[in-house]
N, C-alpha and C positions, 0 to 999 in steps of 0.2 A: 310644535317644537318647543322643548323646554329651554329657557334661557336663564342661566345663573348669573346674578349680578352681585358683585362684591361692593358693599357700601363702606367706604373708609371714613372714619371720623377724624378730622384734622383739627388739632388744637392750635389756635392762632396765638403766638406770643403776645404778651401784654405791653412790652416796651419796644421802642424803635431799635435799640441796640441789639436786642435779642432777635428781631426780624432781620437785621443786617447780618448777624452771625449765622442765622439759618440759611440765608441766601448764599453765603460764602462757603457753607459746608458741603463737601462732595456727597456725604451720606444723605443730607437733606434733599439734594437734587436727585439722587438715585432712588429714594423711597417712592416718589410719585410714579416713576417709570415702572418700578416693580409692581406697585399696586395696579397700574394700568394694565400690565401684562397679565396679572392674575384676574383682572376683571373681564378680560376678553372672553366672549361666549365660546363654548365648545363648538367646534365646527363639525357639521354632519355631512356625510356623503349623500348624494342624491339617491333616492330609493326606487321610485317607480316612474316609468315612461308614461304609463296609462293603461287603458283596458285593451288587452290583446284579443280576447274573445269572450263571449257570454253564451250561456246555453239554456235550453228548456228541456225538461224531462217529459217524456210521453210514453204511454203504453203502446202506442201505435206510431213509433218514431219515423218509420220509413215513409208512411203516407204523409205525415206532416212535413218531412224533409222535401218530398217531391212537390208539395204545394208551393213552397218557397222557391224551389228551383225551376219547376216547370210552369206553374200558373203565374207566379210573380216574375219569372224570368231572371232571377238572381244568379250570378255566376257560381258554378259549383267549385268549391275549394277542394273537397274530396268527396268521393261517392260514398253512399251509405255502406258501411262494412262493419264486421265484427272484430273487436280488438281483444277478445278473450273475456275479460270481466265486464265489458260493456260494449255497446254498439253505437255508432254515430255516423252522421253525415254533416258536412259543413257548407255554408254558402257565404258569399261576400256581400256586405251591406254598405259598401262605400268607404267606410273608415274603420271597420271592425268585422271580424268573423262571427257568424251566428251558427251555433252547433245545436243539432237536435240529437238527444242521447236517450238511451235506455239502459237499465241494468236490472238484474234479478232482485225484485223486492223480497222482503221477508214473507214466509208462507201466509196466505190469507190476506195479504195487504195488496191493494191496487191503488198506488198513488195517482193523483190527478195530473193532467197535463198542466205544467206551470213553468214559468221562468224560475230557474233553480240555481244558477251559478254565474259568478263573475271571475274571470281570470285576468290578473294584471301582468304586464310585462315589466321585468326589473330593468334598471338602468345597466347593471352589470350582469354578473353571474351569481349562482346560488351561494357560494362561499361568502362573497361580499354582502349579499342580501341578508343572510342570517346574522352576520355581525352588526349590520345596521338595524335590523329588527330588534336585536338584543339591546343595542345602544338606546333605541327609542322606547324601550320597555313595551314593545308590541308582542303580545303572546302569539306564539306560532307552533305549529307541529313540526315533526321531523321531516325533512325533505324526502319525498318518495320518487324514485326513479322508475320510469317506464322504458322498457327495451323494445325495439322494433327490428325488423329484418330488412336489409337492403335488397336490391334487385337480384343479387347473387345469393341470397339466403343467409347472409352473414348477420349476426346479431350485433346491434349497436345501441347506444343510449339515444332514445328519441327525445325525451323531455323530462324535466324534474319539476314536480309540484310541491310547493310549500304552503300549507294551510295557515291562514291567519284569522280563521273564523272560530266558531265554537264558544263554549263558556269562557268569558274573560277576554275573548278576541274581538275582532271587528264585527259589529252587529249588522243584521240580525243573525242569530245562531242557526236558524233553519234554512239559511242560504249558504251554499258553498262559495266562500270567498278565499281565493288563493293566488299565489304568484306562480306563473307559468314560465319556466326557463327553457326555451328551445335551445337545444345544443347545436342547431344549424340555423343561426340567425340570418346569415346571408341567403341561404336557400329559402327561408320563410319570407324574407324581404322581397326576393325576386318573385315568389309566388303571389304575394299581395299586389305587386305591381302588375302582374299579368291579370289578376282579378280586376284591378282598377281599370285597366285598359278595356277588358271585356264589358264592364259596366258602362263605361263611357260610350263605347261603340254601340251598345244597345239602347243608349239614352235612358238608362236606368230601368229598362223593362217597361211593361205596360203601366206601372204606377209612376215611372219617372223617378225612382229612388236615387237620392244623392248621397245621403249619409244618415247615420243614427245620431239624433240630437242628444238624447239622454236616456238613462236607465233610472226608473223611479222605484225607490225602496221605501216601504212603509215600516215604521218602527213604533212600538208602543211607548217607549221612553225616548223621546226625541232629544232631550237634553243630554242624557248619558251617551246616546249614539253619536251626537255631534262631537263630544270630547274624544271619542275613540277614532272617528274618521279624520279629525284634524291631525292626528298623529302620523297619518300617511302623507301629509302634504309637506313640501319643501319650502314654499313661499306663501306669504299671506294672500297674495293675489290669486291663488288657486281656489280660494273660497269666496263665494258671494252668497250670503245668507246660508241656506242649507243646500247650495249647489256646489259641487266639488269638480274642478276642472283639472285636466292633465294635458300633457303635450301630445298624447296619442289617444285616439278613439273618442267615444262619447263622454259626456258629463255624467256624474252620479248625482241624483237629487234625492234627498231624504225628506220625508214628510211624516207627520204624526198620523198614525193609523190605529185602528182598533186591534189589528193583528199584525204581527211581523211578517215580512215576506217581500220578495222581488215581484212587484205588482204589475209593471207595465213598461213599455218603451215608446218613444216618440221618433218617428221617421220624418226626415225632411225630403220633400219632393220638388221636382221642377215646376209642375203646375198642379195645384190642388184641384182645379176644376177638371182637368183631364183624368186625374186619379179617381175623382168622384164618379166620373162617367164610366170609367172602366169597371169599378167595383159595382156600380148599379147594374151594368150590363151583365155581369157575372153573378148577380144576386149575392154579392159579398159585402154590400154596404149596410152598416149597422145604424149609423147616425152621422149627421153632418151639421156644420154651422158655417158661418162666413170664414172662420179661421182654421177649423179642424175637420178632419174626416176620420172615422173609425172603421176598421175592418170588423166584420161580423165575427164575434168570438166563437160562435158555433161552428164556423168553418175552419178554425185553427185550434180546436181542442179546448177552448175557453181562454186562450191567451188574450191579453189586452194590448192592442197595437193601434196607435193613432198616428195620423199624418198631418203635417202642416207645410205650408209654403215656405221654401227656403228664401231667405232674404239675400239679395245680391246688391252690393254697393253700386251706386250710379256709375256708369262708364265701364263696369267690369263685365266682360263677356263670360257667360256660363258655359262650361264644356257641354 
């Protein structure tokens, strides 16, 4: 956040009498107050609550979606279905939705399976969002509205996406980074609560998944990317090194990479040992150490997903 400071040069009178006259002058008393008012930093409205959902692209999306839903036992948020320009299915990972999507690529192009998008939830609605993006000089696209049909076949606004990626936007440019404004926030909140209940009742599925800890993004120019990502934050304590925290969903971690891209995610689980035993029994274990376990990328289209033991404060019961 940019802060403008007004530095006022005050000339101190050289004689005692002039000091007394200045102290008695109403105009002299008023000037510091006016300067102080002008020096107050411009107040910004809150921008983002955090990550609403993230997604991976796949040329075999339904198979990948069923792996997370059926094999890993994650609650289904919506079944895999066609939305016209794209098809997708979503599961719940404890603090965020994970979506598997596909769309028609250009002729002759077969994109690999990879993490491809991050959708933030705004604090308010799109109109306020656009004003705040402009105020912060964050480059963005024109809001795009998607219409859906209700149970009676009537068309209504489903959601509004505002892109903040691309050249000049939030890096990396080869990852879809946008703000997702659901027009039914209460309905979505209730849906997430149902998903949370289902995940707790299943004890996080066979892996014991509790939440997504972080989304890891590689950038070729870490310094430039850091400047851009800081523009999304409301408070200094939302950043620790190259880790960006929000009130909702996982953290975002930037690291210097040879290529740009949304590279991996970290899941936190109830018991790392039990997760390791499950993966080994299903021939899904890629590698492990005392602190982390990785799912075999070949089983999930090449995606990089690691697991770590969630830390619980002493005396706190874990659901």
